Every structure is written in structure tokens, then in C-alpha cells.
C-alpha positions in Angstrom: -14.4 10.4 -23.4 -13.4 8.5 -20.2 -16.1 8.4 -17.5 -13.8 10.2 -15.0 -14.3 13.4 -17.0 -17.9 13.4 -15.9 -16.8 13.9 -12.3 -13.9 16.4 -12.6 -12.4 19.4 -14.2 -8.7 19.2 -14.8 -6.2 21.8 -15.9 -2.9 20.7 -17.4 0.1 22.4 -19.0 1.5 21.9 -22.4 3.5 18.8 -21.3 0.3 17.1 -19.9 1.3 17.8 -16.2 -1.6 18.3 -13.9 -1.9 21.8 -12.5 -5.3 21.5 -10.8 -8.2 19.1 -10.5 -11.6 19.9 -9.1 -14.0 17.1 -8.4 -17.8 17.4 -8.6 -20.4 14.6 -8.0 -24.0 14.1 -7.0 -24.9 13.7 -3.3 -25.8 10.1 -4.0 -22.6 9.2 -5.9 -22.0 5.5 -5.8 -19.1 3.9 -7.7 -21.1 0.7 -8.3 -23.9 2.4 -10.2 -22.4 5.6 -11.5 -19.1 4.1 -12.8 -19.3 0.4 -13.2 -22.9 0.1 -14.4 -22.7 3.4 -16.4 -19.7 2.1 -18.3 -21.5 -1.3 -18.8 -24.5 0.6 -20.2 -22.4 2.7 -22.6 -19.8 0.1 -23.6 -20.8 -3.3 -22.5 -18.0 -5.1 -24.2 -15.3 -2.8 -22.8 -12.6 -4.9 -21.1 -12.6 -4.4 -17.3 -10.3 -7.2 -15.9 -7.9 -9.8 -17.2 -7.4 -12.5 -14.6 -5.1 -15.5 -14.5 -3.5 -17.8 -11.9 -0.5 -20.1 -11.6 -2.6 -23.1 -12.8 -3.0 -21.3 -16.1 -6.7 -20.6 -15.7 -7.8 -17.4 -17.4 -10.9 -15.2 -17.4 -11.4 -11.9 -19.2 -14.3 -9.8 -17.8 -16.1 -7.0 -19.5 -17.9 -4.2 -17.7 -21.2 -6.0 -18.6 -19.8 -9.0 -16.8 -18.9 -7.0 -13.7 -22.3 -5.4 -13.6 -24.1 -8.7 -13.9 -22.0 -10.6 -11.4 -21.9 -7.8 -8.8 -25.7 -7.5 -9.1 -26.1 -11.3 -8.6 -24.0 -11.1 -5.5 -25.8 -8.0 -4.2 -29.0 -10.0 -4.5 -27.6 -12.8 -2.5 -26.3 -10.5 0.2 -29.6 -8.6 0.3 -31.6 -11.8 0.6 -29.4 -12.8 3.6 -30.2 -9.5 5.3 -27.2 -7.4 4.5 -28.3 -3.8 4.3 -27.0 -0.3 4.1 -24.3 0.3 6.8 -23.7 -3.3 7.6 -20.0 -4.4 7.6 -18.8 -7.4 5.6 -15.3 -8.8 5.7 -13.7 -9.9 2.4 -10.8 -12.4 2.6 -10.5 -13.2 -1.1 -6.8 -13.0 -1.9 -6.6 -12.2 -5.6 -9.6 -14.2 -6.6 -11.8 -12.4 -9.2 -14.8 -12.8 -6.8 -13.3 -9.9 -4.8 -14.3 -7.4 -7.6 -17.8 -8.8 -7.7 -18.1 -8.7 -3.9 -16.8 -5.2 -3.3 -18.9 -3.7 -6.1 -22.0 -5.6 -4.7 -21.4 -4.1 -1.3 -21.0 -0.6 -2.7 -24.3 -1.0 -4.5 -26.0 -2.1 -1.2 -24.4 0.7 0.7 -22.7 -1.8 3.0 -19.2 -1.4 4.2 -16.4 -3.6 2.8 -13.6 -4.7 5.2 -10.8 -6.1 3.0 -8.5 -8.4 4.9 -5.5 -10.5 4.0 -5.6 -14.3 4.1 -2.4 -14.3 6.1 -4.1 -13.1 9.3 -4.1 -15.4 12.4 -7.1 -16.5 14.4 -6.3 -13.8 16.9 -6.2 -11.2 14.1 -9.6 -12.3 12.9 -11.0 -12.2 16.4 -9.8 -8.6 16.9 -11.2 -7.5 13.5 -14.6 -9.2 14.0 -14.9 -7.9 17.5 -14.0 -4.3 16.8 -15.8 -4.0 13.5 -19.0 -5.8 14.4 -18.9 -7.5 11.0 -22.2 -9.1 10.0 -20.7 -11.5 7.4 -17.5 -12.8 6.0 -16.8 -13.8 2.4 -13.6 -15.8 2.1 -11.4 -18.1 0.0 -11.3 -21.8 0.7 -7.5 -21.8 0.5 -4.7 -21.4 3.1 -6.9 -22.8 5.9 -8.8 -19.5 6.0 -12.2 -21.1 6.7 -10.7 -22.9 9.7 -9.3 -19.7 11.1 -12.5 -17.8 10.6 -14.6 -20.5 12.2 -12.3 -20.5 15.2 -12.5 -16.7 15.4 -16.3 -16.7 15.2 -16.5 -19.3 18.0 -14.2 -17.1 20.2 -16.2 -14.0 19.6 -19.6 -15.7 20.0 -21.0 -13.4 17.3 -23.7 -14.3 14.9 -21.8 -13.9 11.6 -23.0 -15.1 8.2 -20.2 -17.1 6.5 -19.7 -17.5 2.7 -16.9 -19.0 0.7 -16.2 -19.0 -3.0 -15.2 -21.6 -5.6 -15.9 -24.6 -3.4 -17.6 -26.2 -0.4 -16.4 -26.1 3.2 -18.2 -26.9 6.4 -20.1 -24.1 8.1 -19.9 -21.8 5.0 -22.5 -21.3 2.2 -21.1 -21.6 -1.3 -21.5 -18.0 -2.6 -20.5 -19.0 -6.1 -23.4 -21.5 -6.3 -25.8 -19.0 -4.7 -25.0 -16.5 -7.4 -26.1 -18.9 -10.1 -29.6 -18.8 -8.8 -29.8 -15.1 -8.2 -31.4 -12.4 -10.4 -29.0 -10.6 -12.8 -30.6 -7.1 -12.2 -30.3 -5.2 -9.0 -32.5 -2.0 -8.6 -30.6 1.0 -7.2 -30.4 1.3 -3.5 -30.4 4.9 -2.3 -27.0 5.7 -0.7 -25.1 8.9 0.0 -21.7 9.9 -1.1 -20.9 10.7 2.6 -21.8 7.1 3.7 -19.0 4.9 4.9 -17.8 2.6 2.1 -14.5 0.9 3.1 -12.9 0.0 6.4 -9.2 -0.8 6.2 -7.2 -1.9 9.2 -3.7 -0.4 9.3 -0.7 -2.8 9.8 -0.3 -1.9 13.4 3.4 -1.1 13.6 3.1 0.8 16.9 0.1 -0.8 18.5 -3.2 -2.5 17.7 -4.4 -2.0 14.1 -6.6 1.0 13.6 -9.7 0.9 11.5 -9.6 3.5 8.8 -12.9 4.5 7.3 -13.4 5.9 3.8 -16.7 7.1 2.3 -18.1 6.8 -1.3 -16.1 9.8 -2.6 -12.8 7.9 -2.1 -12.7 6.4 -5.6 -12.8 9.9 -7.2 -9.6 11.0 -5.4 -7.8 8.1 -7.2 -8.3 9.7 -10.6 -4.9 11.4 -9.9 -3.4 8.2 -8.7 -4.2 6.3 -11.9 -3.9 8.9 -14.6 -1.1 11.2 -13.5 1.1 8.8 -11.4 0.6 5.3 -12.7 -0.3 6.7 -16.2 -3.0 4.1 -16.8 -4.7 4.8 -20.1 -8.1 4.4 -21.7 -8.0 1.0 -23.4 -4.8 0.0 -21.7 -4.0 -2.8 -19.2 -2.7 -1.8 -15.8 -1.0 -4.2 -13.4 -0.5 -3.4 -9.7 1.1 -6.1 -7.6 -1.0 -6.2 -4.5 -3.3 -8.5 -2.6 -6.9 -7.3 -2.1 -6.5 -7.2 1.7 -4.4 -4.1 1.5 -5.3 -0.5 0.5 -2.8 -0.7 -2.3 -5.3 -2.8 -4.2 -7.7 0.1 -4.1 -4.9 2.3 -5.4 -4.0 0.2 -8.3 -6.5 -2.6 -9.0 -9.9 -0.9 -9.2 -11.1 2.6 -8.7 -8.8 5.0 -10.6 -8.0 2.6 -13.3 -11.7 1.9 -14.2 -12.5 5.6 -14.0 -9.9 6.5 -16.6 -11.0 3.5 -18.8 -8.1 1.1 -18.2 -8.6 -2.6 -17.6 -6.8 -4.2 -14.6 -4.5 -7.1 -14.8 -4.9 -9.6 -11.9 -2.4 -12.5 -11.4 -3.6 -14.8 -8.6 -0.5 -16.3 -6.9 0.9 -17.2 -3.5 4.6 -17.3 -4.0 6.3 -14.5 -6.0 8.3 -15.6 -9.0 9.9 -12.8 -11.1 9.9 -15.0 -14.3 6.2 -15.8 -14.0 5.4 -12.1 -13.3 7.2 -10.8 -16.3 5.7 -13.7 -18.4 2.2 -12.4 -17.4 3.2 -8.9 -18.4 4.3 -10.0 -21.8 1.5 -12.6 -22.4 -1.3 -10.1 -21.9 0.4 -6.9 -23.1 0.4 -4.9 -19.8 0.9 -1.2 -20.6 1.5 0.2 -17.1 2.9 -1.5 -14.0 3.2 -0.7 -10.3 4.9 -2.7 -7.6 6.7 -2.2 -4.3 10.5 -1.8 -4.4 11.0 -5.3 -3.2 9.6 -6.6 -6.5 11.9 -4.4 -8.6 14.9 -5.6 -6.5 14.0 -9.2 -7.4 13.6 -8.3 -11.0 17.0 -6.6 -11.1 18.8 -9.4 -9.4 17.2 -12.2 -11.4 17.5 -10.4 -14.7 14.8 -8.4 -16.5 13.6 -9.7 -19.8 12.3 -7.5 -22.6 8.8 -6.1 -21.9 7.9 -4.4 -25.2 4.3 -3.4 -24.3 5.2 -1.8 -21.0 5.1 2.0 -21.3 5.3 3.1 -17.6 6.5 1.8 -14.3 5.8 3.1 -10.8 6.5 2.1 -7.2 5.5 2.9 -3.6 5.5 1.4 -0.1 9.1 1.8 0.9 12.2 3.6 -0.2 13.7 2.6 -3.6 17.4 2.1 -3.8 19.1 4.3 -6.4 21.0 1.3 -7.6 17.8 -0.6 -8.4 16.4 2.5 -10.1 19.5 2.8 -12.3 19.6 -0.9 -13.3 15.9 -1.1 -14.1 16.1 1.9 -16.3 19.3 0.7 -18.0 17.5 -2.6 -18.9 14.1 -1.3 -19.8 14.5 2.3 -20.8 11.7 3.1 -18.3 12.2 5.5 -15.4 10.6 4.4 -12.1 8.1 6.9 -10.8 7.9 6.8 -7.0 4.8 7.8 -5.1 3.8 8.4 -1.5 0.6 8.2 0.5 -1.1 6.4 3.4 -3.9 4.0 4.1 -5.7 7.1 5.5 -5.2 9.0 2.3 -4.9 8.6 -1.5 -1.8 9.6 -3.4 -0.2 12.7 -1.7 3.1 13.1 -3.6 4.6 11.5 -6.7 6.9 11.8 -9.6 3.9 12.8 -11.8 3.3 12.8 -15.6 5.3 15.7 -17.2 8.3 15.5 -14.8 11.4 13.4 -14.9 11.7 11.3 -11.8 14.8 11.3 -9.6 15.7 8.1 -7.7 14.7 8.2 -4.1 12.6 11.3 -4.3 8.9 11.3 -3.5 8.5 13.9 -6.2 6.2 16.8 -5.7 2.8 17.3 -3.9 -0.4 16.3 -5.7 -2.2 19.4 -7.0 -5.2 17.8 -5.5 -4.0 18.5 -2.0 -2.4 21.5 -0.1 0.6 19.8 1.5 3.2 21.5 3.8 6.2 20.5 5.8 5.9 21.8 9.4 8.3 21.8 12.3 7.4 20.8 15.8 6.9 24.5 16.5 4.2 24.6 13.8 6.0 26.8 11.3 6.7 25.8 7.7 10.0 24.1 7.2 12.6 25.9 5.1 14.3 24.4 2.1 16.5 21.5 3.3 14.9 21.5 6.8 13.1 18.4 8.0 9.4 18.7 8.8 6.3 16.7 9.2 4.1 16.1 6.1 0.8 17.7 6.9 -2.4 18.3 4.8 -4.1 21.6 5.0 -7.8 21.2 4.2 -9.7 23.6 2.0 -11.4 26.5 3.6 -14.8 25.2 2.6 -16.0 21.7 2.0 -14.4 18.3 2.8 -11.0 17.1 1.4 -11.7 14.1 -0.8 -9.5 11.0 -0.4 -8.8 11.6 3.3 -10.3 9.1 5.7 -13.4 10.2 7.6 -12.6 8.6 10.9 -10.9 5.8 12.9 -13.2 3.0 14.0 -14.0 3.5 17.7 -11.2 6.0 17.7 -12.5 9.5 18.0 -9.7 10.6 20.3 -7.0 9.3 17.8 -8.8 11.0 15.0 -8.9 14.4 16.8 -5.2 13.9 17.6 -4.1 13.4 13.9 -6.3 16.4 13.0 -4.9 18.7 15.7 -4.4 22.4 14.9 -6.6 22.2 11.9 -4.4 20.1 9.7 -3.9 16.3 9.2 -0.6 15.1 10.6 0.8 12.1 8.7 3.6 11.4 11.2 6.0 11.2 8.3 9.2 13.3 8.1 10.5 14.7 4.9 12.5 17.7 3.5 12.3 19.7 0.3 15.2 20.5 -1.9 15.9 23.7 -3.8 14.2 22.2 -6.9 10.9 21.7 -5.1 11.3 17.9 -4.8 10.5 16.1 -1.6 12.6 13.4 0.1 11.3 10.9 2.6 13.2 11.0 5.9 11.3 8.4 7.9 8.6 8.1 10.4 9.2 10.5 13.3 9.4 7.6 15.7 12.0 5.9 13.5 14.4 8.9 13.2 17.7 8.3 14.9 19.3 11.1 17.0 23.0 10.5 17.2 25.7 12.9 18.4 23.4 15.8 18.0 22.4 14.8 14.4 19.1 13.5 13.1 19.4 10.5 10.7 16.6 8.9 8.7 17.1 5.1 8.5 16.2 4.8 4.9 19.1 6.7 3.5 21.5 4.3 5.3 19.4 1.3 4.3 19.6 2.4 0.6 23.4 2.2 0.8 23.5 -1.1 2.6 21.2 -2.6 0.0 23.9 -2.0 -2.7 26.2 -4.5 -1.1 25.8 -7.9 -2.8 25.7 -9.8 0.5 22.7 -7.9 1.9 19.3 -9.4 1.0 17.4 -7.3 3.5 18.3 -4.8 6.2 16.8 -2.5 8.9 18.6 0.5 10.4 17.6 1.6 13.9 19.0 3.7 16.7 20.1 1.9 19.9 21.2 3.4 23.3 24.8 4.6 23.4 26.5 6.4 26.3 28.6 8.6 24.0 26.2 9.6 21.3 22.7 9.2 22.8 22.0 6.7 20.1 24.3 4.6 17.9 23.3 3.5 14.4 22.7 -0.2 14.2 22.2 -2.3 11.0 20.3 -5.6 11.3 21.0 -7.6 8.2 19.6 -10.7 6.5 22.3 -12.2 4.3 21.7 -13.4 0.7 22.2 -17.0 -0.4 25.8 -18.1 -0.2 27.0 -15.6 2.5 27.9 -16.6 6.1 27.8 -14.2 9.1 31.4 -13.6 10.0 33.4 -10.8 11.6 35.2 -10.2 8.3 31.9 -9.8 6.4 30.6 -7.4 9.1 33.7 -5.3 8.7 33.4 -5.3 5.0 29.8 -4.2 4.9 30.4 -1.4 7.4 33.4 -0.1 5.4 31.4 -0.4 2.2 28.6 1.6 3.7 30.5 4.2 5.8 32.7 5.1 2.9 29.6 6.3 1.2 28.0 8.2 4.1 28.8 11.3 6.0 30.6 10.5 9.3 27.6 11.3 11.5 25.6 8.6 9.6 28.1 5.9 10.0 26.9 2.4 11.0 28.5 1.5 14.3 26.9 -1.8 15.0 26.1 -4.8 12.7 24.0 -7.7 13.6 23.1 -10.6 11.4 19.6 -12.1 11.6 17.9 -15.0 10.0 14.7 -13.0 9.5 13.1 -9.7 10.4 10.2 -9.1 12.7 7.4 -8.0 10.4 3.7 -7.0 10.4 1.3 -9.2 8.5 1.7 -6.8 5.5 5.4 -7.4 5.4 6.6 -4.1 7.0 9.6 -4.4 9.3 8.7 -3.7 12.9 11.5 -1.4 13.9 9.8 -0.8 17.3 10.3 -4.5 18.1 14.0 -4.3 17.1 14.4 -1.2 19.2 12.7 -2.9 22.2 15.1 -5.9 21.9 18.1 -3.6 21.9 16.8 -1.6 24.9 16.8 -4.7 27.0 20.3 -5.6 26.0 22.7 -4.5 28.8 25.9 -4.3 26.7 24.2 -1.5 24.5 23.8 0.8 27.5 27.6 1.4 27.5 30.1 2.4 24.8 30.3 -0.3 22.2 33.5 -2.3 22.2 35.2 -4.0 19.3 34.9 -7.8 19.2 31.7 -8.1 21.1 29.7 -11.2 20.4 27.1 -10.8 17.6 29.6 -8.7 15.6 28.8 -5.4 17.2 31.6 -3.0 16.1 34.8 -4.2 14.7 37.3 -2.1 13.0 35.8 1.4 12.6 36.5 4.4 14.8 34.0 5.0 17.5 
């Protein structure tokens, strides 16, 4: 029996599809003690993590190893004065020390703040200042210590600094300190309702918001791991994500260990499809999850045989039907898309027991009561676009939903207005009960009286061989209110010409209803992006709003290849 069954009651149908899941846990539930240490006690040699890097280093950690190393680190933290409720930032890339550190902080009742190594000095200043972090644990790579030192100097805060796997000025070597620490760590009394994690959102529309989750958060990921990613007891699950992002919590730790699966961790900086698939085959990965960008690379570079892989899933952005088709043709595996937010766990997916359809978010998780609501507050009809909202249970809290924004009570009340959680995401439901993502409400294009989601146009654009990356936005247009503009980064070997612009538009518009036609094409060398790699459409819209030629009807032949050849 997997340990997750101790904390939930699940009801499935004959095909294994989840019908309902009820979670139960003690008031002092703590993932560090009640899952990691409990598994280590019952099955000390059970594999927890397989880790390797591009230098061909390799480590295989059992649950007994994780218990011992996290306890050593907890002792180091406690000796330095880190206590229940203190906040500690972790900037550890994909180093295996992240798993020791985050479990150690859980055991202490401290709050972990995962952060990516790609942050700038200004980013670190903002996070240190707003969070009041008492300590930072970081990598010695990528000039991270230099940036953190500079940030600490600017804030003037008294922050304890640790690094791992090396020495650097101003930081204590945590790896060395652990060697002198006790291997046992007596249980610290914590509560399930205590804050456990603090994630900063990517900040696509303003300053990043601090999203707070409590100690019940891991239990909500049982559904994520078992019924979407289909991680299995004794298996090896591989999610491509850096530890600074919430996706790591979705796919590299909580749900996987709860259902008994080990996690595969490949520590790299530069993505290489061949190396990635070599890791899958070398270690016998059984389930795999990655953003659509990874699958696009795999399809374009050629997918080798991956005989141990049983299941593949994806999330983070819309998946092109063409990529879905080619991946399935090559591997025989259907790609299972999923949907959720940093503020939540998995909300919708193509779950176990249902055949996925390319582009669909699938169906709502039985763990949540999800509705689509119009701006008037009524439930959207079949085919009608509405906002994805979560209706909480009549009694008790809804597990997996964040408990607050850091220093943002007003924002929190706003997203919870009228008694439901507003995701801000638009979707529609088809006659078969499947849900389809339509875009963020602030990304939806209103053109000629029609509402167009950018992702459906982007999916078509991505099928053209010249398009490496694209972003579709609405820009001011005197005739339509907004015109649909495609910003395109070209693939290797293609040059930005009027002829290519016309070809791409014709390719795309022949596959779209007329009201969705691309009217403007602009070629760019790169996209404005958040530190997490999300395209900042609001930046692109702002650039267009300040462009005087876009305030009047678009003319053919305008510089930057605005609209040649197609009927306006």
C-alpha cells in the first residue's frame, strides 16, 4: 500500500478513472515527518530520487538518505536560529540539495521560498524586501552569490547566507556544516494550517505576487501525480522543471513520493533534446512531464525509441495539435494536457481513464468544483466562453488552493469575490464535456465584434516550418477596434521578407475562420519574456499602442511587413 492511501479515500470506476477523492489528515500533518520519515521507517531502501548532471555525476538517494540528510540540514538551520514561521529563500537550480533543504524547512515549520537562479539583483532585492527572508541557501554557480550579496547590501537586512557544494566569500558552506550535524532531528510541533511555501508569480501584469500555501498543499497533489501524470509505485517520474518554479512541486516531489514513485532529476543549464532522451533511456523513466516547448524540440529534432516510457503529460502553455500528432505517431503515447496555476494544484486534465484530445484541457478534477461563469455571474452554456472559477465546499477549506497573497489582502479578497476563486482564465466547454483554454481575459482579442483567443491562432502559426516562436495580440485598428497581429521569431535559415510574411499569413488564414485572420505580421529577433520564460503580451501591446501607424487602418506595404496581400 502506498502511503498516500493513509491520507485519502478514493472512488474510481471500472477503467480506473477517478470519481471522487476525500482527504483526511491530522491537525499537525507535516510532509517531512508524516511522509518522508514514515516511508524511510517502513522501507528505508526504497528509491526516492535519481540524480545526474551534464558532467555525468550520478547519485541515487533512498528515503533513508533523504530523512538523514534533511535532518542534518534541519539541525544546521535550527542551530543558526531558523525557527517555525521564518522564511528561507532557496536558489538551488536542480541541485539535489534542494530536496534536503525543502524537507528540512518543512520539519522546522519554516517557510521555503523557492527562487530561480535567473533572477537579477533587482529581483532578489524585491523578494528579500517583501518576504523578510531570514536566510538564503544558494548555488555557487551562475554568479548567484554575487547577485545575492549585492541584493542584501541594498536591502540592508540581516540575512544568513549559505551556499552548497563549494566555498564563496560571505557564505557559509552548508554542505560542510551538514557533515558535522546530528543525523536525528526530534519532531517540531507544527500545524497543517501553518504556511509552508511561498512562491512568487511570474509578474506578467505587474510586480510578482507572493503566493502562500500551507502544509496540506502536498496532499492535493495526489491527484496530480496519480491520475494525470500517472506516476506509479516503484516507478521513476521525470518532470522537466527548475526548482524555482511551482511546477517542481507539481512534478518533482510531493505527489510522486506520496504515490511511491521515485523522481528523476537531471541537473542542466542548456536544454539538449538528445541528452534529455538519453537520460530517460539510461535510467528507465516510466512517466514524463514537460512543457510543450520541450515536445516541440523533440519532434523537430527527432524522437528516439523510449521503451520504458509508459505515459507523457504536458502543461504550461497550449500544445500544438501537430506536435501532439507527431509525438504520438513516433512513440505510440498520447500526450495528456493539464491545467492549473501557482495559486492552485491541478484543476483540469486529461485524466487516467479518458482518451486525450489535442488542445483540450480535459475535464475538471473531481477534487474541485469548477464552473465557467460569465461576467454577469451566471454559468456559461455549452460553447460559451466563461471564466474558470472554483466553488469552495460548503464546509471546511479547499485543499490545494493558496491561503493568501503576501502583503496582499486586498488582492486576495478580489480573486475570492462573490464567494468563488476567480482564476482570470477564459475557457469554454464542448458538448462532450471537455474544456478548451481560450486565454487570459486580458489577452483576449476583440475584433469586428468577435472575441478571439490568441492561442488558437498561435497553434496554427506554429505549424508553419519557418515559425520558431510566435505571439498573437490585438492592436488598435480604426475599422475593427482591434486587428490581429502576429509577432514571429523565425527559425534557423529563414530571413524576414515581405514574401515570407505573405506566405505565413496565407498559410494561417486558410486554416482559420475569417474573423480570426492575421492582419499584421511583424518579425522579431526575440520575445519580451518573464524570468520564467512566459511571453509578456502586455509589453507587446504597449509597444503597439505607442505606434501611430496602428491607430489608423493598416495599409499594404507598410515598413515592418504589416499587411501585404490579404483583404482588410
